[in-house]
N, C-alpha and C positions, 0 to 999 in steps of 0.2 A: 598316503594308502596307495592311490595309482602309481606314484613312482616306484614305490616299493615294489609293486606287481610287475611293473616293466623290466626292472633290474632284474627279477627273477626271470622273466620271458626271455630276456637277450643273454643271460646265461644258458637257458635252455636251447636257443638258437646256436649258440656256440658249440654245446655238447653234441648236438647232433639234429638233424631234420626231423626224425622220427619224434623225439620228445617235443619239438616245437610245434609238428602238426596236432599233436595229441591235444594241445591246449590252444589252437588257434581260434576257437570259438569264445573261450575267455578273454584272450588277448585281444580280439576285435571289439567285444565289449566293452572292455576297459577304455580302448582307444576312442569308441563312440561317447561314452559316457564322459570322458575327459573334453571331447569337442563340445559337446552341447552344453556342459556343465549341468546336468539335469539332477535336481535334488530328489531325495527321496521323500515324499510327503505322506505316504501313506500311513495310517494309523495302525500299529501292530497290536494283536492280541485281541482279536475280535471275531466274531462269527456272524453269519447273515441267515435269517429264517425268512423264508418266503411261503405263501400259500394263496390259495385261491380267494379272490373277495366274494364275501357271501352276501346273499340278498338282504338289504336294508339293514346291514350291520352298523351299529354306531361306534363300536370297539370289540376288541377281542380279548379274550381270555387266553393266556399263554401258561402252559403248566410244562414244567420239565421234571421228570421224575426218574427214579432208579429202577423202574419197573415198567413192562410193555403192558399198557392198560387198553384194552380194545374198546370200542363203541363209547358209550355214556358212563361206563362203570367209574366209580371213584376209585383214585390212586390213595393208599393207606398214606394218612398225614406225615408218618415218619419216613416215608419213600419220596416224597416231594422236596426238591431241592431249590426250586424257583418256580415264583408264581406272580403273575401281574394282570391287571385288567387296562391298564393305561397305555393301550396300542390302538391307533385310530387308523391304520394303513394295514394293507395285506402284505406285511412283512415287517422286520425289525432287525437292529443290529444289536448283538449285546458283547458286551464285556467278558472276554474268557475268563478273567479272574473270578466271576462267579461259580466257576466250576473248577478252580484249581486243585480242589481236594479229590477229584472225582474222574474216572476214566471215561473218555466221550464215548467210547464205544458202547457203555452201559448206562448212558443217559439218554433218554427219549423225550420229544417234545410233541405236544399237541395243542390244538387251538380249538375254540368255540366261538361263534359270534354272539354278542349281546346287545341289548337295546339300551337306550337311555338310561334305564333303572337298574342296568346291569343282569338283568334277565335274560337266558339263553334262548336264541331265536334260532337256533340250529344246533346240530350234533358236533360232538368232538371230532376233529380231524383224526385220520389214523396214524398213530405215532411212528415217528421218524427218528433213527439214531442222530444224535449231534455229529457223531464222527463223519456223517456222509455230506454235511453242509459245507459251504463255501467259507473260507477262512480269510482274513484280512484283505476283503475286497478293496480295490482301489478306485472304483468309479460307481457313482450313485446308479441304483436301478430305477428307472423311470417306469410311469404307470399310465402312458397316455398313448392312444393310437387312434387315428382317423382314417384307418385303410378303408373301411367299408362304408363310409359317409363324407360328403362334403366336409371340410374343416369350417368351423363358426367363424363369425365375424371377429368375435372376442374371444382369443384362444385362452384356455387355462392349463398351466404345466404343471404337472405332479410326479411325485417321487417318493421311493421309501428313505425315511430319515437316516442320514449318516451319523453315528456314534460320534459325540462329542462335538457336532458341527454347532457354530454359532450363528451361521448365517449361510446364503446360497448365493451363487452367481448363475444368473441364467442369460445365455447367449443365444440368439438367434441369427441366422445367417441367411444369405440367399443362394449360396451354393454348399455342395458338401465340404464341410470344413478340411481344410487341407493337412490339419494337425489333429487327426482323430485320437481322443484321449489323452491330450496334452493338458498344460496347464497355462498355456499363453494364449491371448485371442487370435480368432481367425481373421484373416485378411478380408473375409466375406461377411463379416459383422455388420448387421443392420440394425439391430437393437441389443440392449443389454440392460437388466435389471438386477437389483439386489433385494432378496427376499430374507425378512428376517426368520429365525428360528422355527420351523415348520414342515409341510410335506407337498404345500401348492402355491401357486401366484396365478392371480388373476390380471390377465393383460388389458389396459384400458385404453389402448391404442387400437383401432380397427385394422383389420387386413382387408383392404378394398382394391388392392392392385395384384394383377395376376401375377403368378411366378412359383417357383418350387422354393419351398423355404425348409429351413432345419432348425431346431432347437436342441439344446444340450444344457446340463446343470452340473455345478461343481461346488462342493461344499468348502467353506472357509472356517477357519478359527477365528478366536478373539482379535488376533492381530491381522485379520485379514490374509493370511496365508493359506494356500489350499491344504485340505486334506484329501488326499488323492489326486485325482484327474477328473477331468470332464468326462460326463457320462456317453454313452453312444448316443449319436445324434439321431433324433427323431424326426422324420420327413413329415411334411403336409404340403398339400397343394392349394393354392387359390386360384380359381377361374373367375374372372372377372366378365360374366357372361348373363344370358336370361334364364333363369331357373323356373321351372314350372311351378314349384311350390316354395314358398319361404315362410318363416314363422316368426314373428316380431313380437317381442315382450320382455319382461325383467327376468328374474332369477328362475322364475317357474318355467320359462321357455328356455332360457340360458342352460339349465338342467342343474344336476346335483341334488342331494337330499339325504336323509337319514342322518344329518346334521354334520357328518365328518366326511361323505362323498363329494368330492367337487365334480363339476359339470364334464369333465372329462371322462366320466363312466357313462358309456351311452345307453346304459339300463334306466339311467334316472332322466332320459329324455321322451318324452311323450310321443313324439314322432317316430323313435325307434319302432313303433307297434304299427305304424301306418304301411300301407302297400306301395307309396310313393316315395321318391327322394325328396328331402326336403333340405333346404339351405337354412341353417340356424343363424338367424339375426337377433338373438337375445342379448341381453346385458343386464348383469346381475345389480340389484339395486336402484333400477330406474323407476320413477314414478311415471305416470301417464303425461306429464308436461315433459319429463326428460324423454320418452319416446316420441313426442310429436317434433321436439327439437332437433332430434337425430334422423328424422326419417329421410331427409335428402340425400344425408351423408351415407347412411348404412343400408338402405333400401334400394334407392335407384340404381346405384352401381349393378345391381342383380336382377333387377326389375322382374320379379316374378309373376306369373299369369296369377297366381291364387297367393292371398298373403294371409295367413291364419294370425289373429290380431288377439294377444289377451295381456291386459295392463289395467292397472289401478289399485292393486292390493296395497303396494308401498304407500300409494296416497291417502287411501281410506284410513288405513291403520295409524297413519301418521296426523291424521285429523283434517285432511282435505275434505271439502264437501263434495257430494255427488255432482252438483253443477259443474264444479271445476274439472273433475274427471270426464263427466260427459262432453264437455266443450273439446277437451283435448281429444277424447276419441272420435269425435265430429270431425275436428281438424284431420285426424289421420285419415279417415274415410274419405274426406273430400279429395287429399291428396293423392290417394290411390287411384280414386275415379280420374282424376286430372292426367295421370300417366298409365291408363289403361290396366289398371290392376285390379282384381276382384277382390276386394275385402271380406275376408269370412271372421265374424268374432267369436270370440269364447266368453261365457258369461264368467264373471269373476268368482273363483270358489271360495268357500266360508274361509273363516280364520278360526284359531283356537288361543285367545288371548291369554288364558291362563300357562299355557305350554310355551308361549312367545316369552312370557316373562321368565319362565324357569330356564329356558335354553339362553335366550338371548339378553335377558335382563333388561327388557324393552317393555314401556307401556303399550296398549292399544287405545285409541280413542273410544271412549265410552259408546257413544252413537254409531258404531262401525256398522252393526247389523241393518240399522235403518237406511244408513246412506248407500251401503252395499245393494240393498234392495232395490233402491232407487237407481242406481246405474245399472243394474242387471234389468229391470223393467223397461230402460230405454234400449238396451241392448236387444231384447225381444223383439224390438219393434223394428230391426234391420232386416232388410232382405236376406242376407245370410247370416245366421247365429246358430252356434252349436250350444247347447245348455250343458255346461259339466257342474254346475252349482249342484244341480238336483242328485247327481250320481255321487258325490262326495260328502253332503251335509248329513249330521245326524240329527235325531229328535230333539236336540236342544239349540239347532241351528248354527252348529259349530263344525269345525273339521275334525273327525275324530283321529286319535292317535294311532288307531291301526292302519290308517292311511297317510300319517304324517308325524314323525317322531318329533319335529320341531314346532308344529301347529303352523306353519306358513307354507313349505313347499312339500306336495306331495312327494311320498316315496315311490319306490317300484309299484308296488300294488296300487297306489293312487293314479301313477302316471299310465299303469295299463288301461285303468277305467276310462282316463282321459283319452287315451289313444283308440279304445274301441268305440267312444264316443263319435270321434272324428271319422273314424273308418266308416262306420255306419252312416254317416251324413255324406260322406264322399260316394258310397255305393249308391245310396238312395238317390241322390241328384245326379248321378252319372258324371260326376266331374273328372274330365279327362284333359 
């Protein structure tokens, strides 16, 4: 094909300069493609829908209809051409063949957020004509930004799923990639990961060295061939310095909630609601013992003046004794004091075992309430402790669904309550 085009262009050159100049842009593009041998990987015949991430949404109901329906009125069933609730990100890519029998100008989409039981927790968005949307996008859309807060020690990368992707390749560089939106590795690559089909990836390697970093993601098919190109690179900065405030803990501190929202959404961080800047030192999945073991590696490089500490939930629900958790927390306290860090403990929030079983298919130790109470009694004897248990517990001694969709991680409403309790403590004790 390239050779045939070049023959035509040389004929045009012979015929006259005017004809050649008329096609110069096409000629240059053809030569460029020949030089770099760039394959066209982008999947054809798809459309991308994006919307604002709703508060505490577990999933979204998407409706495409042949009529413009305002507010929460129901579209006539015979006018709805497509609907689904299997969307867990604030956007989706759809195969245009779903609408091959319709005029896109006369099709409208709208979405509304749902909870775990698929009950609406918000209104339908305003309908938008499909004709106005992006078609055949070649790069993934990322959903992470740390512009207004320090990057966490353990990054989480997130994006809108790409249609027909089997897996994703995440690349981290220490300079802006020299080949933006390409398919080849950057010479500045410092890390790379492959994620199974999904929409996020939790980095288990900490960022404890200063530098300007960038991450990007590319979709792959079953043969490990690219579907499109790398996403735009997302910048984040790591500063190895002393922070006034740090937050140390498990996934409740790391962030995320409402089951499907990763820690990359700052609304699920309790310190988002504080009047001070906080360095996120949390790591999802940690037990109290794991927190104790990684203190030197992950806390000391940033040596905060005040360290908010929350840990033990995973230990207790897994069957660890109160004494084991207390010992780990006491060790962490001593390490803080040895390094001129003021430890500020949060009491451990309640659990909801039935909800945890429904969502994660995991059991909770039968004696969790007694062991949790014993740990919290110990914490209440500490010089600095903030009681978040009492603001999150219900009359049965459990974590209510209104504060936590999964029974373990407080959602935005729960994180706001935590933030308020900490904010009041900071103000009352004039911590500066």
